[in-house]
C-alpha positions as CSV (number, residue, x, y, z in Angstrom):
1,M,-2.7,-2.7,53.2
2,A,-1.9,-3.4,49.5
3,S,-2.3,-6.9,48.2
4,A,-1.7,-8.5,44.8
5,C,-1.9,-11.7,42.9
6,A,1.0,-12.9,40.8
7,L,2.3,-15.9,38.8
8,H,6.0,-16.7,38.8
9,I,8.5,-19.1,37.4
10,L,11.6,-19.8,39.5
11,V,14.7,-21.2,38.0
12,K,18.4,-21.6,39.0
13,T,20.1,-19.6,36.3
14,E,19.7,-16.2,34.6
15,K,20.3,-17.9,31.2
16,Q,17.4,-20.3,31.7
17,A,15.2,-17.4,32.9
18,K,16.0,-15.4,29.8
19,E,15.3,-18.4,27.5
20,L,11.9,-18.9,29.1
21,K,11.2,-15.1,28.9
22,A,11.9,-15.3,25.2
23,Q,9.4,-18.1,24.8
24,L,6.8,-16.1,26.8
25,D,7.4,-13.1,24.6
26,N,6.7,-15.3,21.6
27,G,3.3,-16.4,23.0
28,A,4.1,-19.4,25.1
29,N,1.7,-20.2,27.9
30,F,2.9,-19.0,31.3
31,G,1.2,-21.7,33.3
32,A,2.5,-24.5,31.1
33,L,6.1,-23.2,31.4
34,A,5.8,-22.8,35.1
35,K,4.5,-26.4,35.5
36,K,7.4,-27.7,33.4
37,H,10.4,-25.6,34.7
38,S,9.7,-23.8,38.0
39,L,11.4,-24.9,41.1
40,C,8.7,-23.5,43.4
41,P,5.9,-25.6,44.7
42,S,3.5,-23.1,43.1
43,K,4.4,-24.8,39.8
44,K,1.5,-27.3,40.4
45,K,-0.8,-24.3,40.0
46,G,0.9,-22.9,37.0
47,G,3.1,-20.6,39.1
48,D,0.1,-19.0,40.8
49,L,1.1,-17.6,44.2
50,G,-2.5,-16.6,45.0
51,E,-3.1,-13.3,46.8
52,F,-0.5,-11.9,49.2
53,R,0.3,-8.6,50.9
54,R,3.1,-6.2,50.4
55,G,6.0,-7.3,52.6
56,Q,5.2,-11.1,52.5
57,M,7.7,-11.7,49.6
58,V,11.4,-10.7,49.4
59,K,11.9,-7.0,48.5
60,A,13.1,-7.5,44.9
61,F,9.9,-9.6,44.3
62,D,7.7,-7.1,46.0
63,D,9.1,-4.2,44.0
64,V,8.1,-5.9,40.8
65,V,4.7,-6.9,41.9
66,F,3.7,-3.6,43.4
67,K,5.5,-1.1,41.1
68,R,5.7,-2.5,37.6
69,P,3.0,-2.7,35.0
70,L,0.3,-5.4,35.4
71,L,-0.1,-8.4,33.0
72,K,3.5,-8.1,31.6
73,V,6.2,-10.7,32.3
74,H,9.1,-9.1,34.2
75,G,12.5,-10.6,34.8
76,P,14.8,-12.2,35.3
77,I,14.6,-10.9,38.9
78,K,17.4,-12.3,41.1
79,T,16.6,-13.2,44.7
80,K,18.2,-15.6,47.2
81,F,16.0,-18.3,45.8
82,G,17.2,-17.9,42.2
83,Y,15.8,-16.1,39.1
84,H,12.2,-15.2,38.8
85,L,9.9,-14.3,35.9
86,I,6.9,-12.5,37.4
87,K,3.5,-11.7,36.0
88,T,1.2,-9.6,38.3
89,L,-2.4,-10.3,37.6
90,Y,-3.9,-7.6,39.8
91,R,-3.2,-5.4,42.8
92,S,-5.3,-3.4,45.2
């Protein structure tokens, strides 16, 4: 079964997600922004969710991790939790 490793930043509003995305596009450090802004417990690890399998995350999240290009920041992606910026490190 397919697995992947991804970083994410979870925020409440699309506006905040877009502001953070702009900072990332200008070279900001993903982990530093995750630690400062993310609402997810993964923020302690710079947004690192570790390795997980397809189907463990909500569909909108899975679709980004398993279908979009690696090592690029995607988002804002809306889920029931809020708005995510997602960076997939690898998948197999």
